[in-house]
N, C-alpha and C positions, 0 to 999 in steps of 0.2 A: 176481962182485960186481955186474956190470951186470944180470944176470938177476934179482937180488933187488931192485935199485933200480927197474926198470921198472914192476912192479906197484904199488909204493908211490907212484911219481910219478903214475901214472895215477889212483890213488885220490885223491891230494891234489888233482889238477886237477878231478876230478868233485865233490869235497866243497867246493872253494873257489868253485864257480860261475864258472870262468874264462870270460871274455867270448868266447873263441874257440870255445866249445862251445854247441850249441843248448840253449835253456831248455826243460825238460820241462814239459808242461801236462797237466792232467786233461782227459778227454774232455768233461766237463760244462762246462769253461771255454772250449770252442771251438765256433764256429759253422762247421760243415762245409758249404760250398757244394757243391751237386750239379749245378745247372743255371745256365748263364751265357748271357745274351743280349747281342748287340752291335748297335747302330744308329748311323747318323750323327747328329750333333747340331750346332747352331749353335756350340757351344763346341769341337767337334771330334769327339768320340765319346761315345756314351751306353752305359754298361754297367749291366746289371741282373743280380743274382744271387739265387738262391733256395736255401735250405737243405733244403727238404723237411721234412715234419712230424716225422721221427725222427732228424734228422741231428745232434742236439746231445748224443748219447750216451744212456746208460741213464737218467740223471736227467732228460733232456729228452724222454723218450718221451711221445707224446701232445700235445706242445706244437704250436701252429700253425706253419706254415712261416714262416721269417724271410725277408723280401724286402728287399734293399738295392739302391740305385741311385745312380749318380753320373755327371755329365757333366763331362768334362775335355778338355784338348787332346790327350791321349794315352791309350792303353789302360792303361799302367802307372800314370799319374796317377789315372785313374778307379778302378782297383783299390785303390790306396793310400787314396784318399778314402773308400772303403767301409769301411775298417778302423775309422774313427771313428764309424760309425753303429750299431755293435753294442756291447753290454756284454760280449761275448765276443770272443776272438781269432778273426778271420775267416781260415779256412784254405781255400786254393784247390786243394789236392792231391786232393780227392775229386770235382772237377768231371768228370762223365762224359757230360754233354749240353750241346751248344753250339748255340744258336739264332742265326741271322743274319737280320735283317730284310730285306725286299725292297729297301728304299731303299739299304741298305748294299751288297747284291749289284749294284745298278745302278752304284754308285760304284767298287766293287772290293773283293774279299774277301782279297786276298793279304796286306795289312798285318796283318790279324787272324790268319791262318794262320802268317805269319812269327813273330808274337809268341808264339803257342802253341808253335811248334817250338823257340823259344829259352828259354821260361820253364821253370825246373826243376820247378815245382809243377804246371803245367797239362799240357803235353805234347799230343801229337796223337792220343791214344787215345779222346778223347771222340766220341760219336756226333754227327754233323753234320746239322742240319735248316735248311731255308730257309723262313722264314715268309712266306707269300704273301698279299698284300693287306693287310698290317698290319706293325707293328713287332715286334721281339722283345720289347720291354718290354710291349706290349699282350698278347702271348701269355703271358708269364710272369705277368702280373696276372690272367689268366683262370683260373689254377690256384687262386686264393683261398688259404684257410688250409691246404689240402691240398697245394698246390704242383703242379708238372707231372711230378714224378718217376715216379709210378705210371703215368700215361698214356704217357709216353715209353718207359718200360721195357716196357710191354705191347706197344707197336708194335715195339720191337726184338725181343722174344721171338717175336712173331707172324711177323715177317719171317724169323727163323731157321727157323720151322716152315713157311714158304712160304704164309702166309695174310695177308700184308700187303706193302706196298711194300718194295722192296729198301732196306736201310739202309746207310749208309756212315760210316766214321770220318773225322774231320778229316784224318788222315794219308793215307787212301786218296784223298780228293779233292785234297789238296795234291800228292801224287805225280802224279796224272793231269794236274793243271795244269802241273806242271814238265816232265813227259815227253811228254804228248799236246797240251798247249796248251789243253785243255778238260776239263770234268768234268760229271757229273750228280750232283745232290743231291736227296734226297727232300724234298718240300714239304709243309707243313702250313698249314692255314688256320683261323682262329677261326670257330666256328659256334655255334648255339644262342643263347639269350637273352643279350644283352650279350657275345657271344663267349666264353661260359663253357666252351667245349669245343673241342678241336683235332681236326680231321678231316684225313685224308689228301687231298692236293691235287695228285697227280701228281709230276712231277719238274721241278726247275729245271735248266737247262743253262747252264753257265758257259763262255764262250769268252774266252781270255786269263784274266782274273780277274773279268770283269763278266758280268752276266746277259744271255744271248742271248734267252731266252724260256722258256716252260713247255711241257711235254708232259703231256697229260691224256687220260683216256678210252682209246680204242683205240690212240692213239699212245703213251701211257704203257705199255700192255701190250706194244706192239711193242718199246719200248726194253728192257723186261725180257727179252724173247726174245733180243734182240741181246746182252744182257749175260749170258745163260745162267742166269737165275734167275727163272722166272715165279712170280707170286703165285698162290695157289689160285684156280682159275677153273673154272666149270661151264658147259658148253654143253648147253642143253635143246633138243631137237629132236623132231620128229614123224616116225616112220617108218611104213610100211604095217602093221607088226606092233604099233605102239603107241608111246607116248612113251619117250624114252631120255634119260638124263642122263650126261654124260661129264665126268670131272674130269681136268684136265691135272696131271701130277705132276712132270715134269722137262723141261728143254730144254738143248740145247747147239748153239751156232752156230759154224761154222767158215767162215773167209774165205780166198779165193784171189785174188791179183792176177794178171791176164793182161797181159802186156807185148807191145807191138809195137815191136821194137827196145828202146830204153830208156824208152819212153813207156807209161804205164798205159793200156790200152784197155778194160778191164772189171774190175769187182769182183764176184766170184761168191760168193754166200753159200748155205750149206746148213745149214738149221735142222732138227735131229732132236729130236722130242719123244716123250715117253711119256705115254699117257693110260690111264685106267681107267674101265670101265663101272661107274658108281656106282648107277644105278637103271634098271630096265627091266621091262616086263611079260613080254616074250619076248626072249631074247637074240638080237640080230641076227646073222645068218650070211650067208655067200655074198654076193650082190649088195647086200643091205641093209648089210652091214658095209663093203663097198667104197664104197657111197654115203655112209655116215657118215664114213668116213675122208676122202673127197674134200671133204665139207663142212667138216670140221675143218681140213684143210690150206688150203683157200681162205680161211677166216676168219683163220688165223694169218698167212698170207702178206699179207693186206690190212693186218693190224696192223703187220707189219714195214715194209711200204711206207709206211704212214702216218707211222711214226717217221722213216724214212729221208728222206721228202720234206721234213720240217722240218729235220732235222739237216744234210742237204745244202745247204738254203737258207742255213743259218747257217755252213756250212763247219766244223762241229763233230763230228768223229769221236770222240765221248766214250766209246765202248765199245772203242776201239782196234782196229777192224776192219783198218785199213791196217797197223798195226804188227804184228799177228798174222799177216797174210798175207805181210808182208815177210820173215818168218823163212825162207820157202822160197826167196826171191831176195834175200839180204842185200846183194849188190853193187848190184843195180838199185834196191833200196829206199833205200839210202843216197843215191842220186842224186835221188830224189823226196821224201825225207823232209822236208826243210826247207820245201818248197812243198806238202806233202800237204793242208793245209786247202783250197787252191785246187783241187787235183786231185780231192779228195773231193767238192767241190761240183759237178763236171761229169762225172766218169767214170760211164758206164752201169753200173747194178747189176742183176745177175740173182739172183733169190731162188728157191731150191728148198726146199720144206718136206716133210719125211717124218715121218709119225706112226705109231707102233706102239700098238695098242689092246689092253689086257689086260682080262680079266674080273675 
């Protein structure tokens, strides 16, 4: 008898529109936010959201991006205020890009990441970007009617193919802040007329949850080597046999902590890279190949040292070199773990680079 009643009761609840059940909505009645930006505001926090041009379902295909903005005392208050700005129900469950303005990073990002970790719709799977030299609201407005979705997705896909900066999810950065006390985040900066385009601008390094500084140029490439994921890079050089172009294809860095008693006395890093000869008139052999390998190793070592110089100054081991090295000496590592930022800032670092070159 109970088995026959259960389906009937379920059907009655669904037909009656019981208040305990979610209300069904058509896709065309929803504004699906894809990108969210957060900045500080005199009111408390400034939140800006964009749907992207095709985020309102099939009926909305081809419509311009819908941009919503609200300033309130709290993130939840700003998100709620955005609901009243659209003729459609604003849904946050599709947000997969999170932009944080530089001013917010200077104040502290953890309240935003805490909110994303607790909110059932948002979550920590969104790609995280730090807007350098501008607000997240300015960056979102740079997308115009097309929004920023396509640009951010292109950067994400290019990163996966190794031809753009390393990308990070909000969850990855949040975990590093909790476990390492620091994190690196890819940075973007408005460029072009009126800031109508976003370009890569190195990496922002967070210590605690505030901005320690930025790494760009050679130092940014060095950070990528420490993290084990170089973006596509070409070395063009001239050998006696003619010009040669070499493409870096992979990198892996291992770290070892050397102790004197229970005190760290050195941090030894070994970075192994694979490279490929992409262009040459005559394939280098023998001494020429040895010379080429030496030039590559010197350049990559300088990049790593450029990154380490800044990171040690900040006491921010944002690629977890100490934690990885500590796995070989767990007892000793536990003794220095709490004070590792201070140790990291003063321990001597030895860097070895080894490169294999394939044709």
